Steps between C-alpha positions, in 0.01 A plus 500: 500500500639848404555753777259789503663840468698548813272268702810321604865618480805307391779484750694765300196728491455459881857592576500800254189638679642419849825686412297805399349555839801736501589728210766335284639513142535187274845383603406564868195285457711212369746532784223520759344175365829317512567616853140418624517155364864413570553468132221244448297730280655722236319729244681580175487846350265411219250332733529784755430780253214309342350453848556872592322608186210261565473596866504867424236450231285307750545768772691272741804718488573858417806676341623751762808659344804480283849555653825452321330319216319259730129471529366448849168333587291438805202268569151651514210416718374267228842327501482461882164333457623272230800403710282439810260285299785287368649465847154377630476254206836360580416467866177308411710263281735436789210444741342255258833310466537483878138378546546227241831385633350482853200303369720259316705427817181426702 
């Protein structure tokens, strides 16, 4: 089944939004994701800039300024809501897994 538009986020989408809770430029976003995940998740420049364009178009982030040829972005309220919804979805999946594992052991 195909994902509905931003009903769920990929792991890379999730971390791009999470990193933009604070204003950052593209390279800063990539560094933040690597740091947050201990290198487990990385986002290439092509993927990042495609996501930034999509998120800005969808109102999840906003362009804030340009400094030294770097564009800065920050998450909007709509982005916060999308990130929270994804967090709750992931928590529900984990809770389902825990319940099923407990039932199987009984």
